[in-house]
C-alpha positions, 0 to 999 in steps of 0.5 A: 785539377788542371791547373796549379795555384801559384803559392799566393793563391793557395795562401788565400784559398788556404785562409779561406777554406780554415775560416770555413771551417771555424766560421760556425765556431764548432769544430768537426772532425769531418771538417779538419779531414776536409780541410787537409785534404783541401790543402792536399789538393791545393799542394798547400804546405800549412806547415808553418801556417798562421791563418789570417783572421777572417776580418783581415780577410778582404784586404789579405785573400779576396783581391787574389781570390777575384783575379784567379781564373775562372777554372780556379775560382770553380776548384775553389768553389768546390773545395768551400762546397766540400767543407760546408757539407762535411760535418752534415750541417750547413749552418747559417754564419757557414751560409753567410761566410760562403755567399760572402765570398762568392759574392764580393769575389766574383766566385760561381756556386759549384754544388759537387 
């Protein structure tokens, strides 16, 4: 990662990624491992992290994501792709959630 995420950006990204892991209501070890790797890449300390419920993300995270520079948006998009693929199934709920983020927050789709 070239550019460091600010604490506010880290929190916004962490909340979205956490909600993506739980979008399909299934808990898979691969997704949890991938989420931890993404948190590490962000430099996000998850100790004491209380995730924002999905219904509150537009008010709590989307505006911050929208303001991020394109290089950070690409990194974030790559993280979403990694998490979505980590359990081997990119289901309809995950797809809908990712599409919402991409559209609303002006994030490019990166399929690495």
